[in-house]
C-alpha positions as CSV (number, residue, x, y, z in Angstrom):
1,M,-0.3,-0.1,0.3
2,I,1.2,3.7,-0.4
3,N,3.0,5.2,2.3
4,P,0.5,7.7,3.7
5,D,3.2,9.9,5.1
6,A,4.9,10.7,1.8
7,K,1.9,12.5,0.5
8,L,1.8,11.4,-3.1
9,A,-0.2,12.9,-6.3
10,A,-3.8,11.3,-6.1
11,N,-3.8,10.1,-9.5
12,I,-0.4,8.6,-9.2
13,F,-1.5,5.6,-10.9
14,D,-4.1,6.2,-13.2
15,K,-3.7,9.4,-15.5
16,P,-0.8,11.1,-13.6
17,D,0.2,14.6,-14.8
18,M,2.8,14.6,-17.0
19,A,5.7,16.7,-17.5
20,P,9.3,16.6,-17.9
21,T,11.6,16.8,-14.8
22,R,13.6,19.8,-16.5
23,D,10.4,22.0,-15.9
24,G,10.9,21.8,-12.3
25,F,14.4,23.1,-12.8
26,G,12.9,26.1,-15.0
27,K,10.6,26.8,-12.0
28,G,13.1,25.9,-9.2
29,S,15.8,28.4,-10.5
30,V,13.4,31.4,-10.8
31,E,12.3,30.7,-7.0
32,A,15.7,30.2,-5.8
33,G,16.7,33.2,-8.1
34,E,13.9,35.1,-6.3
35,S,15.1,34.2,-2.7
36,D,18.7,35.4,-3.4
37,D,20.4,37.6,-5.6
38,R,23.8,35.6,-5.8
39,V,21.9,33.2,-8.1
40,V,22.9,33.3,-11.6
41,V,22.5,30.6,-14.4
42,L,24.5,29.9,-17.3
43,T,24.3,27.9,-20.4
44,A,26.1,26.6,-23.7
45,D,23.7,27.6,-26.1
46,L,21.0,25.4,-24.9
47,A,18.3,28.0,-22.7
48,E,15.1,26.5,-23.9
49,S,16.1,23.0,-24.1
50,T,17.4,23.3,-20.4
51,R,14.6,25.6,-19.3
52,A,17.2,28.3,-18.3
53,D,15.1,30.4,-20.2
54,S,12.5,30.7,-17.3
55,F,15.3,32.5,-15.4
56,Q,16.4,34.3,-18.6
57,K,13.3,35.7,-18.6
58,T,12.9,37.1,-15.0
59,F,16.5,37.5,-14.2
60,P,17.9,38.7,-17.5
61,E,20.8,40.7,-16.2
62,R,21.5,37.5,-14.0
63,F,21.7,35.0,-17.1
64,I,24.4,34.3,-19.0
65,Q,24.7,32.8,-22.4
66,V,28.5,31.3,-23.2
67,G,27.7,29.6,-26.4
68,V,28.7,26.3,-27.6
69,A,31.5,26.1,-25.3
70,E,30.7,23.8,-22.5
71,Q,34.6,23.9,-20.8
72,N,34.1,27.7,-20.8
73,L,30.6,26.9,-19.1
74,A,32.4,25.2,-16.0
75,T,35.4,27.7,-16.0
76,V,33.0,30.7,-15.9
77,G,30.9,29.1,-13.7
78,A,33.7,28.3,-10.9
79,G,35.2,31.8,-11.4
80,M,31.8,33.4,-10.4
81,A,31.5,31.3,-7.7
82,N,34.7,32.3,-6.1
83,Y,33.6,35.8,-6.3
84,G,30.4,34.7,-4.3
85,K,27.6,33.9,-6.8
86,I,25.6,30.7,-6.7
87,P,26.2,29.7,-10.4
88,F,23.9,26.8,-12.1
89,I,25.7,25.8,-15.5
90,T,23.1,24.0,-17.5
91,S,23.8,21.5,-20.8
92,Y,22.8,18.3,-21.7
93,A,23.9,15.8,-19.5
94,T,26.1,14.2,-22.1
95,F,28.5,17.7,-22.7
96,S,28.1,18.8,-18.9
97,P,29.8,16.7,-17.2
98,G,30.7,14.5,-20.5
99,R,32.4,17.1,-21.8
100,N,33.8,19.1,-19.4
101,W,34.5,16.8,-16.7
102,E,37.9,17.6,-16.4
103,Q,37.2,21.1,-15.9
104,I,34.5,20.5,-13.4
105,R,36.9,18.6,-11.7
106,T,39.7,21.1,-11.7
107,T,37.7,24.6,-11.2
108,I,34.7,23.2,-9.1
109,A,35.8,20.2,-7.3
110,I,39.1,20.7,-6.2
111,N,38.2,24.4,-5.1
112,N,35.1,23.1,-3.4
113,V,32.8,25.8,-5.0
114,P,29.2,25.8,-4.9
115,V,28.3,25.4,-8.6
116,K,25.2,23.7,-9.6
117,V,26.1,21.7,-12.7
118,C,22.3,20.7,-14.2
119,G,22.6,17.8,-16.7
120,M,19.4,18.1,-18.7
121,H,18.4,15.2,-21.3
122,A,19.9,12.6,-19.1
123,G,19.2,8.7,-19.5
124,L,16.7,7.0,-22.5
125,L,14.2,9.6,-22.3
126,T,15.9,11.6,-24.5
127,G,14.7,9.1,-27.1
128,P,15.1,10.0,-30.8
129,D,18.2,12.0,-30.2
130,G,19.9,8.5,-29.7
131,A,23.4,7.5,-27.9
132,T,25.5,10.5,-28.6
133,H,22.6,12.6,-26.5
134,Q,21.9,9.8,-24.2
135,A,23.8,10.0,-21.1
136,L,23.9,7.2,-19.3
137,E,27.4,7.1,-17.5
138,D,26.7,10.8,-15.6
139,I,25.8,9.8,-12.1
140,A,29.1,7.7,-11.9
141,L,31.2,10.3,-13.3
142,M,29.6,12.9,-10.4
143,R,29.4,10.6,-7.5
144,V,33.3,9.7,-7.8
145,L,34.1,13.6,-7.3
146,P,34.6,14.6,-3.8
147,H,32.7,17.3,-2.4
148,F,30.0,17.0,-5.2
149,L,26.6,16.2,-4.2
150,V,24.3,14.0,-6.6
151,I,20.6,14.6,-7.1
152,S,18.4,12.6,-9.2
153,P,14.6,14.0,-9.1
154,C,11.8,11.8,-9.8
155,D,9.6,14.2,-11.2
156,A,9.4,17.9,-12.2
157,E,7.9,18.9,-8.6
158,E,10.8,17.1,-6.9
159,G,13.0,18.7,-9.5
160,R,11.5,22.2,-8.4
161,K,12.5,21.6,-4.8
162,A,16.0,20.1,-5.7
163,T,16.7,23.4,-7.5
164,V,15.6,25.4,-4.6
165,A,17.5,23.2,-1.9
166,A,20.7,22.9,-4.3
167,A,21.0,26.8,-4.3
168,K,21.2,26.7,-0.4
169,T,24.1,23.7,0.3
170,G,27.1,25.9,-0.1
171,T,28.5,22.9,-1.8
172,P,29.1,21.6,-5.6
173,V,26.1,19.9,-6.6
174,Y,24.9,17.7,-9.8
175,L,21.2,17.9,-10.5
176,R,20.3,15.1,-13.1
177,F,17.0,16.2,-15.3
178,A,15.3,14.2,-18.2
179,R,13.6,15.4,-21.7
180,D,10.4,13.4,-21.9
181,K,7.6,14.2,-20.1
182,T,7.2,11.5,-16.8
183,P,4.2,11.2,-14.2
184,V,4.0,13.9,-11.7
185,M,4.2,11.7,-8.7
186,T,4.9,14.1,-5.7
187,T,2.7,17.2,-4.4
188,P,4.0,20.7,-3.3
189,E,3.5,19.0,0.0
190,T,5.7,16.0,-0.3
191,P,8.8,16.2,2.0
192,F,12.1,16.8,0.2
193,T,15.4,17.2,1.9
194,I,18.5,16.5,0.5
195,G,20.2,13.0,1.8
196,K,17.0,11.9,3.1
197,A,15.0,8.8,0.9
198,I,11.4,8.7,0.9
199,V,9.5,5.5,1.6
200,M,6.8,5.9,-0.9
201,W,5.1,2.6,-1.0
202,K,5.1,0.0,2.1
203,S,3.5,-3.3,2.6
204,E,3.6,-5.5,6.1
205,K,6.0,-7.8,6.1
206,P,8.0,-6.7,3.0
207,K,10.0,-9.6,1.4
208,V,11.8,-7.1,-0.8
209,A,13.3,-3.7,-0.5
210,I,13.1,-1.9,-4.2
211,F,15.3,1.6,-4.5
212,A,14.5,3.6,-7.3
213,T,15.6,7.1,-8.3
214,G,14.8,9.6,-11.2
215,P,11.5,9.1,-13.4
216,L,11.7,5.2,-13.3
217,L,10.5,5.6,-9.7
218,H,6.9,5.2,-11.5
219,N,7.6,2.1,-12.7
220,A,8.9,0.8,-9.2
221,L,5.4,1.6,-7.8
222,L,3.3,0.1,-10.7
223,T,5.6,-3.0,-9.7
224,A,5.1,-2.7,-6.3
225,R,0.9,-2.9,-7.0
226,E,1.3,-5.7,-9.1
227,L,3.5,-7.7,-6.8
228,E,1.3,-7.2,-4.1
229,G,-1.7,-8.9,-6.1
230,Q,0.2,-11.7,-6.0
231,G,1.1,-12.0,-2.7
232,I,4.6,-10.8,-2.8
233,N,5.0,-7.6,-0.4
234,T,7.6,-4.9,-1.0
235,T,9.0,-1.4,0.2
236,V,9.5,1.1,-2.6
237,T,12.0,4.1,-1.7
238,N,12.6,7.4,-3.6
239,V,16.3,7.5,-3.4
240,H,16.5,10.9,-5.1
241,T,19.8,11.9,-3.7
242,I,22.5,9.4,-4.6
243,K,25.3,11.2,-2.8
244,P,25.2,11.2,0.1
245,L,23.1,8.3,0.5
246,D,20.3,8.1,3.0
247,E,22.3,5.0,5.0
248,E,20.2,4.7,8.0
249,T,17.3,4.7,5.8
250,I,18.5,1.8,2.9
251,V,20.3,-0.4,5.4
252,A,17.1,-0.4,7.8
253,L,15.0,-1.5,4.8
254,A,17.0,-4.0,3.2
255,R,17.6,-5.8,6.8
256,D,14.0,-6.0,7.4
257,A,13.2,-7.0,3.5
258,G,16.2,-9.5,3.4
259,A,16.5,-8.7,-0.6
260,A,17.1,-5.6,-2.3
261,V,16.4,-4.3,-6.1
262,S,18.0,-1.2,-7.4
263,V,16.2,0.7,-10.1
264,E,17.5,3.3,-12.3
265,E,17.9,4.6,-16.0
266,H,21.7,4.9,-15.9
267,Q,24.5,2.2,-16.8
268,I,24.5,-0.5,-13.4
269,N,28.3,0.1,-13.3
270,G,28.6,3.2,-11.0
271,G,25.1,4.3,-10.4
272,L,22.4,4.2,-7.7
273,G,22.9,0.2,-7.6
274,G,26.6,0.2,-7.2
275,A,26.2,2.8,-4.4
276,I,23.8,1.1,-2.7
277,A,26.1,-2.5,-3.3
278,E,28.7,-0.5,-1.5
279,L,26.8,0.4,1.2
280,L,25.3,-2.8,1.9
281,A,28.5,-4.8,1.4
282,K,30.0,-2.9,4.5
283,K,27.1,-2.5,6.6
284,C,24.3,-5.2,5.9
285,P,25.2,-7.7,3.4
286,T,21.7,-8.7,1.2
287,P,21.1,-10.5,-1.7
288,M,20.6,-7.7,-4.4
289,E,19.2,-7.6,-8.0
290,F,19.7,-4.7,-10.4
291,V,17.6,-3.2,-13.2
292,G,19.4,-0.7,-15.1
293,V,21.5,-0.5,-18.5
294,Q,23.8,-3.5,-19.1
295,D,27.1,-2.0,-20.3
296,Q,25.2,-0.8,-23.4
297,F,24.8,2.5,-25.2
298,G,21.6,3.8,-26.1
299,Q,20.1,4.0,-29.5
300,S,17.8,6.3,-31.1
301,G,13.9,5.3,-30.7
302,E,10.5,6.4,-28.8
303,P,11.1,6.8,-24.8
304,K,8.7,3.9,-23.7
305,E,10.0,1.7,-26.4
306,L,13.8,2.1,-25.4
307,L,12.9,1.6,-21.7
308,E,11.5,-1.8,-22.3
309,H,14.1,-2.8,-24.9
310,Y,17.0,-2.0,-22.1
311,G,15.1,-4.1,-19.3
312,L,13.8,-1.0,-17.5
313,G,9.9,-1.8,-17.7
314,V,7.5,-3.2,-14.9
315,S,7.9,-6.7,-15.9
316,H,11.7,-6.6,-16.0
317,I,11.3,-5.4,-12.4
318,V,9.0,-8.0,-11.2
319,D,11.3,-10.4,-12.7
320,A,14.5,-8.8,-10.5
321,V,12.0,-9.0,-7.3
322,K,11.3,-12.5,-7.9
323,K,15.1,-13.2,-8.6
324,A,16.1,-11.5,-5.3
325,L,13.7,-13.1,-3.4
326,A,15.0,-16.7,-4.3
327,R,18.3,-15.7,-2.9
328,K,17.4,-15.0,0.2
């Protein structure tokens, strides 16, 4: 059953509202800018696609267009942060942090300045743009960097909250956003705290703990409903913050269930599943299965088709849960 403490959207299963998570950045950046005049937004010739144009229209004097120069995007942002600004730098995730990772490492991470790197069009939901534009490695790239927080919002509303919260951390942050419209699962009242996972579905005496991040959380919730009908009780947890992990919650849920499944729109290597496996290996060794992209690049196609092709659909999560259960 749905956890009543999570305050989920009422129509989460049946005809949910749809919006891309990047819309949350557009709204959140304006909100952050209204609260703090140190907030600035920079983009690399992608204002509309990244939704940075929302900030541009509201605060044109605090918006910077660097052109097709992602390395400069990072270094200019780092320089502004060194002089007291709170920069959000925006581009497609394959370009930032993909193309400019060394500049992010050297000028932002090493100096520990509060630049917010916003990777848009991440994952397979980029669809027809194909492998060159489908970032499936970005979480791995960013969670390995010291000082960086890594946040992957589940929907547009959480994307808004994450953007507002990121502006206040005083640290470097990586925010991951998707292109395609996805279900809105949370409400303005749903709690959001960086580093605090949210249990969205909690059945009595769960046998498997499902941990999901980003828009694929919706498939995880659909899976939990289907499995409950089969007599298999689970928990579903929204792990929006991949670094730092909510270690206490994750370990407690895994220990209680005795088996775990991770769900992410990212390579299995180095993503959410890897982070959770590292944690559980140290604190609570648990049978675990991984739902994600299995060491492959993406390809052109409709987003829903790609999710199914790469094994990220509800049926695939169901299979992973049953495999994890069999290993207990």
